[in-house]
Chimera marker file (.cmm) of the C-alpha trace (Angstrom):
<marker_set name="trace">
<marker id="1" x="-14.826" y="46.054" z="-60.168" r="1" g="1" b="0" radius="0.5"/>
<marker id="2" x="-11.158" y="45.164" z="-60.612" r="1" g="1" b="0" radius="0.5"/>
<marker id="3" x="-8.656" y="45.079" z="-57.776" r="1" g="1" b="0" radius="0.5"/>
<marker id="4" x="-5.912" y="47.584" z="-58.781" r="1" g="1" b="0" radius="0.5"/>
<marker id="5" x="-3.590" y="46.669" z="-55.972" r="1" g="1" b="0" radius="0.5"/>
<marker id="6" x="-2.338" y="43.481" z="-57.612" r="1" g="1" b="0" radius="0.5"/>
<marker id="7" x="-2.359" y="45.049" z="-60.897" r="1" g="1" b="0" radius="0.5"/>
<marker id="8" x="0.814" y="44.676" z="-62.989" r="1" g="1" b="0" radius="0.5"/>
<marker id="9" x="0.242" y="48.065" z="-64.584" r="1" g="1" b="0" radius="0.5"/>
<marker id="10" x="-0.178" y="49.688" z="-61.309" r="1" g="1" b="0" radius="0.5"/>
<marker id="11" x="3.585" y="49.670" z="-60.708" r="1" g="1" b="0" radius="0.5"/>
<marker id="12" x="4.261" y="51.772" z="-63.739" r="1" g="1" b="0" radius="0.5"/>
<marker id="13" x="1.654" y="54.465" z="-62.726" r="1" g="1" b="0" radius="0.5"/>
<marker id="14" x="4.309" y="56.589" z="-60.592" r="1" g="1" b="0" radius="0.5"/>
<marker id="15" x="6.805" y="56.166" z="-63.511" r="1" g="1" b="0" radius="0.5"/>
<marker id="16" x="4.286" y="57.386" z="-66.001" r="1" g="1" b="0" radius="0.5"/>
<marker id="17" x="3.208" y="60.224" z="-63.808" r="1" g="1" b="0" radius="0.5"/>
<marker id="18" x="6.962" y="61.138" z="-63.324" r="1" g="1" b="0" radius="0.5"/>
<marker id="19" x="7.567" y="60.867" z="-67.194" r="1" g="1" b="0" radius="0.5"/>
<marker id="20" x="4.788" y="63.135" z="-67.979" r="1" g="1" b="0" radius="0.5"/>
<marker id="21" x="5.932" y="65.651" z="-65.480" r="1" g="1" b="0" radius="0.5"/>
<marker id="22" x="9.496" y="65.385" z="-66.800" r="1" g="1" b="0" radius="0.5"/>
<marker id="23" x="8.521" y="66.039" z="-70.334" r="1" g="1" b="0" radius="0.5"/>
<marker id="24" x="7.785" y="69.633" z="-69.513" r="1" g="1" b="0" radius="0.5"/>
<marker id="25" x="10.689" y="70.067" z="-66.972" r="1" g="1" b="0" radius="0.5"/>
<marker id="26" x="14.362" y="70.846" z="-67.201" r="1" g="1" b="0" radius="0.5"/>
<marker id="27" x="17.281" y="68.285" z="-66.548" r="1" g="1" b="0" radius="0.5"/>
<marker id="28" x="17.678" y="68.988" z="-62.815" r="1" g="1" b="0" radius="0.5"/>
<marker id="29" x="13.945" y="68.668" z="-62.104" r="1" g="1" b="0" radius="0.5"/>
<marker id="30" x="13.722" y="65.856" z="-64.556" r="1" g="1" b="0" radius="0.5"/>
<marker id="31" x="16.502" y="63.902" z="-62.592" r="1" g="1" b="0" radius="0.5"/>
<marker id="32" x="14.883" y="64.705" z="-59.291" r="1" g="1" b="0" radius="0.5"/>
<marker id="33" x="11.689" y="63.469" z="-60.590" r="1" g="1" b="0" radius="0.5"/>
<marker id="34" x="13.216" y="60.302" z="-61.717" r="1" g="1" b="0" radius="0.5"/>
<marker id="35" x="14.725" y="59.678" z="-58.347" r="1" g="1" b="0" radius="0.5"/>
<marker id="36" x="11.352" y="60.345" z="-56.736" r="1" g="1" b="0" radius="0.5"/>
<marker id="37" x="9.778" y="57.863" z="-59.112" r="1" g="1" b="0" radius="0.5"/>
<marker id="38" x="12.453" y="55.264" z="-58.435" r="1" g="1" b="0" radius="0.5"/>
<marker id="39" x="11.858" y="55.754" z="-54.602" r="1" g="1" b="0" radius="0.5"/>
<marker id="40" x="8.231" y="55.393" z="-55.165" r="1" g="1" b="0" radius="0.5"/>
<marker id="41" x="8.741" y="52.234" z="-57.142" r="1" g="1" b="0" radius="0.5"/>
<marker id="42" x="10.901" y="50.813" z="-54.341" r="1" g="1" b="0" radius="0.5"/>
<marker id="43" x="8.428" y="51.814" z="-51.721" r="1" g="1" b="0" radius="0.5"/>
<marker id="44" x="5.681" y="50.225" z="-53.640" r="1" g="1" b="0" radius="0.5"/>
<marker id="45" x="7.768" y="47.040" z="-54.084" r="1" g="1" b="0" radius="0.5"/>
<marker id="46" x="8.597" y="47.200" z="-50.370" r="1" g="1" b="0" radius="0.5"/>
<marker id="47" x="4.878" y="47.609" z="-49.527" r="1" g="1" b="0" radius="0.5"/>
<marker id="48" x="3.815" y="44.823" z="-51.832" r="1" g="1" b="0" radius="0.5"/>
<marker id="49" x="6.308" y="42.541" z="-50.045" r="1" g="1" b="0" radius="0.5"/>
<marker id="50" x="4.904" y="43.583" z="-46.705" r="1" g="1" b="0" radius="0.5"/>
<marker id="51" x="1.374" y="42.951" z="-47.934" r="1" g="1" b="0" radius="0.5"/>
<marker id="52" x="2.311" y="39.529" z="-49.066" r="1" g="1" b="0" radius="0.5"/>
<marker id="53" x="4.062" y="38.711" z="-45.858" r="1" g="1" b="0" radius="0.5"/>
<marker id="54" x="1.118" y="39.979" z="-43.852" r="1" g="1" b="0" radius="0.5"/>
<marker id="55" x="-1.322" y="37.948" z="-45.992" r="1" g="1" b="0" radius="0.5"/>
<marker id="56" x="0.762" y="34.922" z="-45.314" r="1" g="1" b="0" radius="0.5"/>
<marker id="57" x="0.944" y="35.634" z="-41.679" r="1" g="1" b="0" radius="0.5"/>
<marker id="58" x="-2.936" y="36.190" z="-41.537" r="1" g="1" b="0" radius="0.5"/>
<marker id="59" x="-3.394" y="32.857" z="-43.275" r="1" g="1" b="0" radius="0.5"/>
<marker id="60" x="-1.002" y="31.196" z="-40.889" r="1" g="1" b="0" radius="0.5"/>
<marker id="61" x="-2.651" y="32.818" z="-37.871" r="1" g="1" b="0" radius="0.5"/>
<marker id="62" x="-6.154" y="31.648" z="-39.202" r="1" g="1" b="0" radius="0.5"/>
<marker id="63" x="-4.832" y="28.051" z="-39.700" r="1" g="1" b="0" radius="0.5"/>
<marker id="64" x="-3.403" y="28.361" z="-36.053" r="1" g="1" b="0" radius="0.5"/>
<marker id="65" x="-6.709" y="29.693" z="-34.680" r="1" g="1" b="0" radius="0.5"/>
<marker id="66" x="-8.685" y="26.782" z="-36.364" r="1" g="1" b="0" radius="0.5"/>
<marker id="67" x="-6.305" y="24.352" z="-34.686" r="1" g="1" b="0" radius="0.5"/>
<marker id="68" x="-6.533" y="26.040" z="-31.345" r="1" g="1" b="0" radius="0.5"/>
<marker id="69" x="-10.430" y="26.126" z="-31.669" r="1" g="1" b="0" radius="0.5"/>
<marker id="70" x="-10.348" y="22.450" z="-32.473" r="1" g="1" b="0" radius="0.5"/>
<marker id="71" x="-8.149" y="21.641" z="-29.513" r="1" g="1" b="0" radius="0.5"/>
<marker id="72" x="-10.356" y="23.803" z="-27.313" r="1" g="1" b="0" radius="0.5"/>
<marker id="73" x="-13.370" y="21.786" z="-28.330" r="1" g="1" b="0" radius="0.5"/>
<marker id="74" x="-11.634" y="18.421" z="-27.755" r="1" g="1" b="0" radius="0.5"/>
<marker id="75" x="-10.482" y="19.717" z="-24.233" r="1" g="1" b="0" radius="0.5"/>
<marker id="76" x="-14.039" y="20.880" z="-23.496" r="1" g="1" b="0" radius="0.5"/>
<marker id="77" x="-15.426" y="17.471" z="-24.466" r="1" g="1" b="0" radius="0.5"/>
<marker id="78" x="-12.706" y="15.813" z="-22.244" r="1" g="1" b="0" radius="0.5"/>
<marker id="79" x="-13.470" y="18.242" z="-19.226" r="1" g="1" b="0" radius="0.5"/>
<marker id="80" x="-17.197" y="17.468" z="-19.746" r="1" g="1" b="0" radius="0.5"/>
<marker id="81" x="-16.501" y="13.668" z="-19.617" r="1" g="1" b="0" radius="0.5"/>
<marker id="82" x="-14.276" y="14.158" z="-16.693" r="1" g="1" b="0" radius="0.5"/>
<marker id="83" x="-16.982" y="16.171" z="-14.699" r="1" g="1" b="0" radius="0.5"/>
<marker id="84" x="-19.405" y="13.386" z="-15.603" r="1" g="1" b="0" radius="0.5"/>
<marker id="85" x="-17.128" y="10.773" z="-14.281" r="1" g="1" b="0" radius="0.5"/>
<marker id="86" x="-16.477" y="12.814" z="-11.298" r="1" g="1" b="0" radius="0.5"/>
<marker id="87" x="-20.208" y="13.074" z="-10.589" r="1" g="1" b="0" radius="0.5"/>
<marker id="88" x="-20.620" y="9.360" z="-10.929" r="1" g="1" b="0" radius="0.5"/>
<marker id="89" x="-17.652" y="8.702" z="-8.705" r="1" g="1" b="0" radius="0.5"/>
<marker id="90" x="-19.143" y="11.168" z="-5.992" r="1" g="1" b="0" radius="0.5"/>
<marker id="91" x="-22.540" y="9.516" z="-6.188" r="1" g="1" b="0" radius="0.5"/>
<marker id="92" x="-20.767" y="6.062" z="-5.768" r="1" g="1" b="0" radius="0.5"/>
<marker id="93" x="-18.727" y="7.435" z="-2.866" r="1" g="1" b="0" radius="0.5"/>
<marker id="94" x="-21.913" y="8.809" z="-1.127" r="1" g="1" b="0" radius="0.5"/>
<marker id="95" x="-23.588" y="5.477" z="-1.684" r="1" g="1" b="0" radius="0.5"/>
<marker id="96" x="-20.552" y="3.606" z="-0.132" r="1" g="1" b="0" radius="0.5"/>
<marker id="97" x="-20.585" y="6.124" z="2.812" r="1" g="1" b="0" radius="0.5"/>
<marker id="98" x="-24.290" y="5.528" z="3.336" r="1" g="1" b="0" radius="0.5"/>
<marker id="99" x="-23.553" y="1.640" z="3.142" r="1" g="1" b="0" radius="0.5"/>
<marker id="100" x="-20.832" y="2.031" z="5.854" r="1" g="1" b="0" radius="0.5"/>
<marker id="101" x="-23.002" y="4.190" z="8.045" r="1" g="1" b="0" radius="0.5"/>
<marker id="102" x="-25.691" y="1.455" z="7.812" r="1" g="1" b="0" radius="0.5"/>
<marker id="103" x="-23.180" y="-1.251" z="8.525" r="1" g="1" b="0" radius="0.5"/>
<marker id="104" x="-21.810" y="0.704" z="11.371" r="1" g="1" b="0" radius="0.5"/>
<marker id="105" x="-25.309" y="1.049" z="12.928" r="1" g="1" b="0" radius="0.5"/>
<marker id="106" x="-26.117" y="-2.576" z="12.437" r="1" g="1" b="0" radius="0.5"/>
<marker id="107" x="-22.626" y="-3.503" z="14.022" r="1" g="1" b="0" radius="0.5"/>
<marker id="108" x="-23.415" y="-1.217" z="17.045" r="1" g="1" b="0" radius="0.5"/>
<marker id="109" x="-26.995" y="-2.886" z="17.270" r="1" g="1" b="0" radius="0.5"/>
<marker id="110" x="-25.340" y="-6.403" z="16.863" r="1" g="1" b="0" radius="0.5"/>
<marker id="111" x="-22.868" y="-5.454" z="19.688" r="1" g="1" b="0" radius="0.5"/>
<marker id="112" x="-25.780" y="-4.396" z="21.959" r="1" g="1" b="0" radius="0.5"/>
<marker id="113" x="-27.599" y="-7.599" z="21.042" r="1" g="1" b="0" radius="0.5"/>
<marker id="114" x="-24.655" y="-9.696" z="21.643" r="1" g="1" b="0" radius="0.5"/>
<marker id="115" x="-24.044" y="-8.050" z="25.074" r="1" g="1" b="0" radius="0.5"/>
<marker id="116" x="-27.740" y="-8.721" z="25.804" r="1" g="1" b="0" radius="0.5"/>
<marker id="117" x="-27.546" y="-12.316" z="24.743" r="1" g="1" b="0" radius="0.5"/>
<marker id="118" x="-24.388" y="-12.746" z="26.744" r="1" g="1" b="0" radius="0.5"/>
<marker id="119" x="-26.238" y="-11.346" z="29.874" r="1" g="1" b="0" radius="0.5"/>
<marker id="120" x="-29.013" y="-13.781" z="29.261" r="1" g="1" b="0" radius="0.5"/>
<marker id="121" x="-26.671" y="-16.712" z="28.860" r="1" g="1" b="0" radius="0.5"/>
<marker id="122" x="-24.853" y="-15.783" z="32.083" r="1" g="1" b="0" radius="0.5"/>
<marker id="123" x="-28.247" y="-15.544" z="33.685" r="1" g="1" b="0" radius="0.5"/>
<marker id="124" x="-29.386" y="-18.963" z="32.346" r="1" g="1" b="0" radius="0.5"/>
<marker id="125" x="-25.990" y="-20.514" z="33.234" r="1" g="1" b="0" radius="0.5"/>
<marker id="126" x="-26.545" y="-19.208" z="36.808" r="1" g="1" b="0" radius="0.5"/>
<marker id="127" x="-30.207" y="-20.644" z="36.876" r="1" g="1" b="0" radius="0.5"/>
<marker id="128" x="-28.935" y="-24.000" z="35.505" r="1" g="1" b="0" radius="0.5"/>
<marker id="129" x="-26.141" y="-24.153" z="38.175" r="1" g="1" b="0" radius="0.5"/>
<marker id="130" x="-28.688" y="-23.372" z="40.914" r="1" g="1" b="0" radius="0.5"/>
<marker id="131" x="-31.047" y="-26.049" z="39.598" r="1" g="1" b="0" radius="0.5"/>
<marker id="132" x="-28.258" y="-28.533" z="39.351" r="1" g="1" b="0" radius="0.5"/>
<marker id="133" x="-27.386" y="-27.849" z="43.047" r="1" g="1" b="0" radius="0.5"/>
<marker id="134" x="-31.060" y="-28.221" z="43.977" r="1" g="1" b="0" radius="0.5"/>
<marker id="135" x="-31.133" y="-31.561" z="41.999" r="1" g="1" b="0" radius="0.5"/>
<marker id="136" x="-28.065" y="-32.687" z="43.751" r="1" g="1" b="0" radius="0.5"/>
<marker id="137" x="-29.634" y="-31.735" z="47.174" r="1" g="1" b="0" radius="0.5"/>
<marker id="138" x="-32.939" y="-33.501" z="46.143" r="1" g="1" b="0" radius="0.5"/>
<marker id="139" x="-31.022" y="-36.579" z="45.020" r="1" g="1" b="0" radius="0.5"/>
<marker id="140" x="-29.147" y="-36.764" z="48.343" r="1" g="1" b="0" radius="0.5"/>
<marker id="141" x="-32.509" y="-36.259" z="50.217" r="1" g="1" b="0" radius="0.5"/>
<marker id="142" x="-34.060" y="-38.988" z="47.926" r="1" g="1" b="0" radius="0.5"/>
<marker id="143" x="-31.167" y="-41.386" z="48.848" r="1" g="1" b="0" radius="0.5"/>
<marker id="144" x="-31.513" y="-40.625" z="52.505" r="1" g="1" b="0" radius="0.5"/>
<marker id="145" x="-35.350" y="-41.088" z="52.314" r="1" g="1" b="0" radius="0.5"/>
<marker id="146" x="-34.574" y="-44.546" z="50.498" r="1" g="1" b="0" radius="0.5"/>
<marker id="147" x="-32.170" y="-45.502" z="53.158" r="1" g="1" b="0" radius="0.5"/>
<marker id="148" x="-34.830" y="-44.562" z="55.690" r="1" g="1" b="0" radius="0.5"/>
<marker id="149" x="-37.411" y="-46.592" z="53.834" r="1" g="1" b="0" radius="0.5"/>
<marker id="150" x="-34.977" y="-49.494" z="53.583" r="1" g="1" b="0" radius="0.5"/>
<marker id="151" x="-34.263" y="-49.247" z="57.240" r="1" g="1" b="0" radius="0.5"/>
<marker id="152" x="-37.970" y="-49.144" z="58.071" r="1" g="1" b="0" radius="0.5"/>
<marker id="153" x="-38.732" y="-51.863" z="55.674" r="1" g="1" b="0" radius="0.5"/>
<marker id="154" x="-36.215" y="-53.915" z="57.618" r="1" g="1" b="0" radius="0.5"/>
<marker id="155" x="-37.624" y="-52.987" z="60.812" r="1" g="1" b="0" radius="0.5"/>
<marker id="156" x="-40.873" y="-53.782" z="59.638" r="1" g="1" b="0" radius="0.5"/>
<marker id="157" x="-39.804" y="-57.217" z="58.279" r="1" g="1" b="0" radius="0.5"/>
<marker id="158" x="-38.210" y="-57.867" z="61.568" r="1" g="1" b="0" radius="0.5"/>
<marker id="159" x="-41.296" y="-56.956" z="63.235" r="1" g="1" b="0" radius="0.5"/>
<marker id="160" x="-43.994" y="-58.552" z="61.030" r="1" g="1" b="0" radius="0.5"/>
<marker id="161" x="-41.999" y="-60.812" z="58.913" r="1" g="1" b="0" radius="0.5"/>
<marker id="162" x="-44.790" y="-60.810" z="56.426" r="1" g="1" b="0" radius="0.5"/>
<marker id="163" x="-44.607" y="-60.733" z="52.741" r="1" g="1" b="0" radius="0.5"/>
<marker id="164" x="-47.556" y="-58.467" z="52.015" r="1" g="1" b="0" radius="0.5"/>
<marker id="165" x="-46.042" y="-55.419" z="53.504" r="1" g="1" b="0" radius="0.5"/>
<marker id="166" x="-42.837" y="-56.028" z="52.094" r="1" g="1" b="0" radius="0.5"/>
<marker id="167" x="-44.356" y="-55.996" z="48.495" r="1" g="1" b="0" radius="0.5"/>
<marker id="168" x="-45.946" y="-52.685" z="49.376" r="1" g="1" b="0" radius="0.5"/>
<marker id="169" x="-42.732" y="-51.215" z="50.349" r="1" g="1" b="0" radius="0.5"/>
<marker id="170" x="-41.093" y="-52.560" z="47.296" r="1" g="1" b="0" radius="0.5"/>
<marker id="171" x="-43.805" y="-50.939" z="45.215" r="1" g="1" b="0" radius="0.5"/>
<marker id="172" x="-43.163" y="-47.711" z="46.790" r="1" g="1" b="0" radius="0.5"/>
<marker id="173" x="-39.485" y="-47.828" z="46.154" r="1" g="1" b="0" radius="0.5"/>
<marker id="174" x="-39.881" y="-48.616" z="42.483" r="1" g="1" b="0" radius="0.5"/>
<marker id="175" x="-42.163" y="-45.636" z="42.079" r="1" g="1" b="0" radius="0.5"/>
<link id1="1" id2="2" r="1" g="1" b="0" radius="0.2"/>
<link id1="2" id2="3" r="1" g="1" b="0" radius="0.2"/>
<link id1="3" id2="4" r="1" g="1" b="0" radius="0.2"/>
<link id1="4" id2="5" r="1" g="1" b="0" radius="0.2"/>
<link id1="5" id2="6" r="1" g="1" b="0" radius="0.2"/>
<link id1="6" id2="7" r="1" g="1" b="0" radius="0.2"/>
<link id1="7" id2="8" r="1" g="1" b="0" radius="0.2"/>
<link id1="8" id2="9" r="1" g="1" b="0" radius="0.2"/>
<link id1="9" id2="10" r="1" g="1" b="0" radius="0.2"/>
<link id1="10" id2="11" r="1" g="1" b="0" radius="0.2"/>
<link id1="11" id2="12" r="1" g="1" b="0" radius="0.2"/>
<link id1="12" id2="13" r="1" g="1" b="0" radius="0.2"/>
<link id1="13" id2="14" r="1" g="1" b="0" radius="0.2"/>
<link id1="14" id2="15" r="1" g="1" b="0" radius="0.2"/>
<link id1="15" id2="16" r="1" g="1" b="0" radius="0.2"/>
<link id1="16" id2="17" r="1" g="1" b="0" radius="0.2"/>
<link id1="17" id2="18" r="1" g="1" b="0" radius="0.2"/>
<link id1="18" id2="19" r="1" g="1" b="0" radius="0.2"/>
<link id1="19" id2="20" r="1" g="1" b="0" radius="0.2"/>
<link id1="20" id2="21" r="1" g="1" b="0" radius="0.2"/>
<link id1="21" id2="22" r="1" g="1" b="0" radius="0.2"/>
<link id1="22" id2="23" r="1" g="1" b="0" radius="0.2"/>
<link id1="23" id2="24" r="1" g="1" b="0" radius="0.2"/>
<link id1="24" id2="25" r="1" g="1" b="0" radius="0.2"/>
<link id1="25" id2="26" r="1" g="1" b="0" radius="0.2"/>
<link id1="26" id2="27" r="1" g="1" b="0" radius="0.2"/>
<link id1="27" id2="28" r="1" g="1" b="0" radius="0.2"/>
<link id1="28" id2="29" r="1" g="1" b="0" radius="0.2"/>
<link id1="29" id2="30" r="1" g="1" b="0" radius="0.2"/>
<link id1="30" id2="31" r="1" g="1" b="0" radius="0.2"/>
<link id1="31" id2="32" r="1" g="1" b="0" radius="0.2"/>
<link id1="32" id2="33" r="1" g="1" b="0" radius="0.2"/>
<link id1="33" id2="34" r="1" g="1" b="0" radius="0.2"/>
<link id1="34" id2="35" r="1" g="1" b="0" radius="0.2"/>
<link id1="35" id2="36" r="1" g="1" b="0" radius="0.2"/>
<link id1="36" id2="37" r="1" g="1" b="0" radius="0.2"/>
<link id1="37" id2="38" r="1" g="1" b="0" radius="0.2"/>
<link id1="38" id2="39" r="1" g="1" b="0" radius="0.2"/>
<link id1="39" id2="40" r="1" g="1" b="0" radius="0.2"/>
<link id1="40" id2="41" r="1" g="1" b="0" radius="0.2"/>
<link id1="41" id2="42" r="1" g="1" b="0" radius="0.2"/>
<link id1="42" id2="43" r="1" g="1" b="0" radius="0.2"/>
<link id1="43" id2="44" r="1" g="1" b="0" radius="0.2"/>
<link id1="44" id2="45" r="1" g="1" b="0" radius="0.2"/>
<link id1="45" id2="46" r="1" g="1" b="0" radius="0.2"/>
<link id1="46" id2="47" r="1" g="1" b="0" radius="0.2"/>
<link id1="47" id2="48" r="1" g="1" b="0" radius="0.2"/>
<link id1="48" id2="49" r="1" g="1" b="0" radius="0.2"/>
<link id1="49" id2="50" r="1" g="1" b="0" radius="0.2"/>
<link id1="50" id2="51" r="1" g="1" b="0" radius="0.2"/>
<link id1="51" id2="52" r="1" g="1" b="0" radius="0.2"/>
<link id1="52" id2="53" r="1" g="1" b="0" radius="0.2"/>
<link id1="53" id2="54" r="1" g="1" b="0" radius="0.2"/>
<link id1="54" id2="55" r="1" g="1" b="0" radius="0.2"/>
<link id1="55" id2="56" r="1" g="1" b="0" radius="0.2"/>
<link id1="56" id2="57" r="1" g="1" b="0" radius="0.2"/>
<link id1="57" id2="58" r="1" g="1" b="0" radius="0.2"/>
<link id1="58" id2="59" r="1" g="1" b="0" radius="0.2"/>
<link id1="59" id2="60" r="1" g="1" b="0" radius="0.2"/>
<link id1="60" id2="61" r="1" g="1" b="0" radius="0.2"/>
<link id1="61" id2="62" r="1" g="1" b="0" radius="0.2"/>
<link id1="62" id2="63" r="1" g="1" b="0" radius="0.2"/>
<link id1="63" id2="64" r="1" g="1" b="0" radius="0.2"/>
<link id1="64" id2="65" r="1" g="1" b="0" radius="0.2"/>
<link id1="65" id2="66" r="1" g="1" b="0" radius="0.2"/>
<link id1="66" id2="67" r="1" g="1" b="0" radius="0.2"/>
<link id1="67" id2="68" r="1" g="1" b="0" radius="0.2"/>
<link id1="68" id2="69" r="1" g="1" b="0" radius="0.2"/>
<link id1="69" id2="70" r="1" g="1" b="0" radius="0.2"/>
<link id1="70" id2="71" r="1" g="1" b="0" radius="0.2"/>
<link id1="71" id2="72" r="1" g="1" b="0" radius="0.2"/>
<link id1="72" id2="73" r="1" g="1" b="0" radius="0.2"/>
<link id1="73" id2="74" r="1" g="1" b="0" radius="0.2"/>
<link id1="74" id2="75" r="1" g="1" b="0" radius="0.2"/>
<link id1="75" id2="76" r="1" g="1" b="0" radius="0.2"/>
<link id1="76" id2="77" r="1" g="1" b="0" radius="0.2"/>
<link id1="77" id2="78" r="1" g="1" b="0" radius="0.2"/>
<link id1="78" id2="79" r="1" g="1" b="0" radius="0.2"/>
<link id1="79" id2="80" r="1" g="1" b="0" radius="0.2"/>
<link id1="80" id2="81" r="1" g="1" b="0" radius="0.2"/>
<link id1="81" id2="82" r="1" g="1" b="0" radius="0.2"/>
<link id1="82" id2="83" r="1" g="1" b="0" radius="0.2"/>
<link id1="83" id2="84" r="1" g="1" b="0" radius="0.2"/>
<link id1="84" id2="85" r="1" g="1" b="0" radius="0.2"/>
<link id1="85" id2="86" r="1" g="1" b="0" radius="0.2"/>
<link id1="86" id2="87" r="1" g="1" b="0" radius="0.2"/>
<link id1="87" id2="88" r="1" g="1" b="0" radius="0.2"/>
<link id1="88" id2="89" r="1" g="1" b="0" radius="0.2"/>
<link id1="89" id2="90" r="1" g="1" b="0" radius="0.2"/>
<link id1="90" id2="91" r="1" g="1" b="0" radius="0.2"/>
<link id1="91" id2="92" r="1" g="1" b="0" radius="0.2"/>
<link id1="92" id2="93" r="1" g="1" b="0" radius="0.2"/>
<link id1="93" id2="94" r="1" g="1" b="0" radius="0.2"/>
<link id1="94" id2="95" r="1" g="1" b="0" radius="0.2"/>
<link id1="95" id2="96" r="1" g="1" b="0" radius="0.2"/>
<link id1="96" id2="97" r="1" g="1" b="0" radius="0.2"/>
<link id1="97" id2="98" r="1" g="1" b="0" radius="0.2"/>
<link id1="98" id2="99" r="1" g="1" b="0" radius="0.2"/>
<link id1="99" id2="100" r="1" g="1" b="0" radius="0.2"/>
<link id1="100" id2="101" r="1" g="1" b="0" radius="0.2"/>
<link id1="101" id2="102" r="1" g="1" b="0" radius="0.2"/>
<link id1="102" id2="103" r="1" g="1" b="0" radius="0.2"/>
<link id1="103" id2="104" r="1" g="1" b="0" radius="0.2"/>
<link id1="104" id2="105" r="1" g="1" b="0" radius="0.2"/>
<link id1="105" id2="106" r="1" g="1" b="0" radius="0.2"/>
<link id1="106" id2="107" r="1" g="1" b="0" radius="0.2"/>
<link id1="107" id2="108" r="1" g="1" b="0" radius="0.2"/>
<link id1="108" id2="109" r="1" g="1" b="0" radius="0.2"/>
<link id1="109" id2="110" r="1" g="1" b="0" radius="0.2"/>
<link id1="110" id2="111" r="1" g="1" b="0" radius="0.2"/>
<link id1="111" id2="112" r="1" g="1" b="0" radius="0.2"/>
<link id1="112" id2="113" r="1" g="1" b="0" radius="0.2"/>
<link id1="113" id2="114" r="1" g="1" b="0" radius="0.2"/>
<link id1="114" id2="115" r="1" g="1" b="0" radius="0.2"/>
<link id1="115" id2="116" r="1" g="1" b="0" radius="0.2"/>
<link id1="116" id2="117" r="1" g="1" b="0" radius="0.2"/>
<link id1="117" id2="118" r="1" g="1" b="0" radius="0.2"/>
<link id1="118" id2="119" r="1" g="1" b="0" radius="0.2"/>
<link id1="119" id2="120" r="1" g="1" b="0" radius="0.2"/>
<link id1="120" id2="121" r="1" g="1" b="0" radius="0.2"/>
<link id1="121" id2="122" r="1" g="1" b="0" radius="0.2"/>
<link id1="122" id2="123" r="1" g="1" b="0" radius="0.2"/>
<link id1="123" id2="124" r="1" g="1" b="0" radius="0.2"/>
<link id1="124" id2="125" r="1" g="1" b="0" radius="0.2"/>
<link id1="125" id2="126" r="1" g="1" b="0" radius="0.2"/>
<link id1="126" id2="127" r="1" g="1" b="0" radius="0.2"/>
<link id1="127" id2="128" r="1" g="1" b="0" radius="0.2"/>
<link id1="128" id2="129" r="1" g="1" b="0" radius="0.2"/>
<link id1="129" id2="130" r="1" g="1" b="0" radius="0.2"/>
<link id1="130" id2="131" r="1" g="1" b="0" radius="0.2"/>
<link id1="131" id2="132" r="1" g="1" b="0" radius="0.2"/>
<link id1="132" id2="133" r="1" g="1" b="0" radius="0.2"/>
<link id1="133" id2="134" r="1" g="1" b="0" radius="0.2"/>
<link id1="134" id2="135" r="1" g="1" b="0" radius="0.2"/>
<link id1="135" id2="136" r="1" g="1" b="0" radius="0.2"/>
<link id1="136" id2="137" r="1" g="1" b="0" radius="0.2"/>
<link id1="137" id2="138" r="1" g="1" b="0" radius="0.2"/>
<link id1="138" id2="139" r="1" g="1" b="0" radius="0.2"/>
<link id1="139" id2="140" r="1" g="1" b="0" radius="0.2"/>
<link id1="140" id2="141" r="1" g="1" b="0" radius="0.2"/>
<link id1="141" id2="142" r="1" g="1" b="0" radius="0.2"/>
<link id1="142" id2="143" r="1" g="1" b="0" radius="0.2"/>
<link id1="143" id2="144" r="1" g="1" b="0" radius="0.2"/>
<link id1="144" id2="145" r="1" g="1" b="0" radius="0.2"/>
<link id1="145" id2="146" r="1" g="1" b="0" radius="0.2"/>
<link id1="146" id2="147" r="1" g="1" b="0" radius="0.2"/>
<link id1="147" id2="148" r="1" g="1" b="0" radius="0.2"/>
<link id1="148" id2="149" r="1" g="1" b="0" radius="0.2"/>
<link id1="149" id2="150" r="1" g="1" b="0" radius="0.2"/>
<link id1="150" id2="151" r="1" g="1" b="0" radius="0.2"/>
<link id1="151" id2="152" r="1" g="1" b="0" radius="0.2"/>
<link id1="152" id2="153" r="1" g="1" b="0" radius="0.2"/>
<link id1="153" id2="154" r="1" g="1" b="0" radius="0.2"/>
<link id1="154" id2="155" r="1" g="1" b="0" radius="0.2"/>
<link id1="155" id2="156" r="1" g="1" b="0" radius="0.2"/>
<link id1="156" id2="157" r="1" g="1" b="0" radius="0.2"/>
<link id1="157" id2="158" r="1" g="1" b="0" radius="0.2"/>
<link id1="158" id2="159" r="1" g="1" b="0" radius="0.2"/>
<link id1="159" id2="160" r="1" g="1" b="0" radius="0.2"/>
<link id1="160" id2="161" r="1" g="1" b="0" radius="0.2"/>
<link id1="161" id2="162" r="1" g="1" b="0" radius="0.2"/>
<link id1="162" id2="163" r="1" g="1" b="0" radius="0.2"/>
<link id1="163" id2="164" r="1" g="1" b="0" radius="0.2"/>
<link id1="164" id2="165" r="1" g="1" b="0" radius="0.2"/>
<link id1="165" id2="166" r="1" g="1" b="0" radius="0.2"/>
<link id1="166" id2="167" r="1" g="1" b="0" radius="0.2"/>
<link id1="167" id2="168" r="1" g="1" b="0" radius="0.2"/>
<link id1="168" id2="169" r="1" g="1" b="0" radius="0.2"/>
<link id1="169" id2="170" r="1" g="1" b="0" radius="0.2"/>
<link id1="170" id2="171" r="1" g="1" b="0" radius="0.2"/>
<link id1="171" id2="172" r="1" g="1" b="0" radius="0.2"/>
<link id1="172" id2="173" r="1" g="1" b="0" radius="0.2"/>
<link id1="173" id2="174" r="1" g="1" b="0" radius="0.2"/>
<link id1="174" id2="175" r="1" g="1" b="0" radius="0.2"/>
</marker_set>
């Protein structure tokens, strides 16, 4: 079937109809019919111009719709990528936060251990000082005993004058 809207001969259809009507009419009716035909022709031309503009606008809108759809698809892909990156960043942040918690717990534990060790060091230092004092007292006692032994040795030498006993005392001293 043929599209008669764009047909060249369709323009002349109102004029032809008017002409057929005018053949059988008088001059006044004839002039009126000619004017009607002329108005119809102008209306038809205006309608065709509007139709052409509308078709152009539709084509422009379709092109714009295609461009907008393309941009929307690109933006959706970007949003998807951003959301994936955000998910990865959140996972990394959670891992880092967990690591910080672990390090904080270890630090707290290390602080307690350091405090315990410091207490043990202080206790051992006190024991060492006490033992050093005991050693000093024992050394003083040993020296006094040695002096006493020497005094007794001299006293024995003076009393006995013998060599045998002197050697026994010297053996005790060196031990």
